[in-house]
C-alpha positions, 0 to 999 in steps of 0.5 A: 499499500503507497503513502497516497492510498494510505493518505486516502483512507486517513481522510476517510477515518479522520475527516476534517483533520489536517491529514499529512505525511507526518500525520500519518507517521504519527499515527497509533493503534489507539489513535485508529481505535477512537477514530474508528468507534466515531466513524462506525457510529456516524456511518452505521446503517442502523444509527445513520442514513449512511449506506452499508458501503459507506460503513464497509468502507470505513471498516476497510479504512480502519483495517488498512490503516491498522496493518499499516501502523503495525507493520512499522518497524519498532524495537524491543528492550531485548533487541530487534523484534522480528515479526516472524517466528522461524518455522520449517514449513516447505511447499512439499508438506502439502501433499495430494489427497491420494496418500490419505486412507481410502476410509478417510476420503469422502465421496465427491462429485464424479467426473473432471480432470484433476491435477496430478503433478508436483505441488507448486512452490509459488504463492496461490489463491484459494481456487488453484490451491484447492485444485493443486491439492487434488480436491477439486477438478479443473472444470469446477475451478473455472466454474467457480471463477465464472460464478464469483465474477458474475456475483460481484459488485460493479465498481460504478454501483459502489462509487454511486453509493459512496457519492463519488459519481452519478448513475448519469456519470456511469452511463457516460463512462460506459458510452466512452468506447473510444477510450481504452481500458476498463471502467476505472481507467475510463473514469480516470481519463475522463476526470470523474475518479481519481487513481486513489478512488479507483484503487479503493473501489476495486479493493472494496470490490474484491472484499465483497466478492462471494468466497469461491470456497463456498462454491466448491461446498455448495457442490459437494467437493468440500464441507465446511470443515474441510474448507476451513482446514484447507484455508489454514493450510493455504495461509501456511503455504503462502506464509512459507513462500514469503519467509523463503523469498525474505531470506537473503541470498548467500551469493 
């Protein structure tokens, strides 16, 4: 997250404050908690006229800024504090379900093309992780991606709820077919949305997507307990890749 985006989130959580790089640098966790309580009450759909999208954006700003504050380097009395514990985790730890006892394998929908190669040694998203684990076929992965995209909220609709553009301007942006790129890029070229606003809209759109794992649960490839376990394994896998990348080369 760059400083420009952090600045935009600060303006959401601290409206009316003279937000500056110095202000961002001085933020503490207690400052964020106090500001979040104020804005959450002022923008909650049950206590104000604000929309659910505005309330979600306040929550998103709080979580992002909290992550930013906690990521700042700090020193303990005993010396430098490392944000990671030393753990020996490797991608080879994640083996295919083919090695499980037959009695532990639950009957799944038949058909489809299942992955049979080596487990990847790079970061993965949920669908690809489950596919490479041999839990879902390729056809289900493609179907889940189509399902997720069909159920996503359009960024133009989010921008209208935020009060950044109007429905009429949405039609104007869509009609500007001579401009290349996505809806967000067109809006920026037309001067109707800023780069920071488009970034926030895309971030919220990703957060509002139906979780792809639910697609596989509904179709019987996994149950809720198995999905929870696999998501923990996915988190461990991606963190192990980050740790390997952070180790300096001996060359």
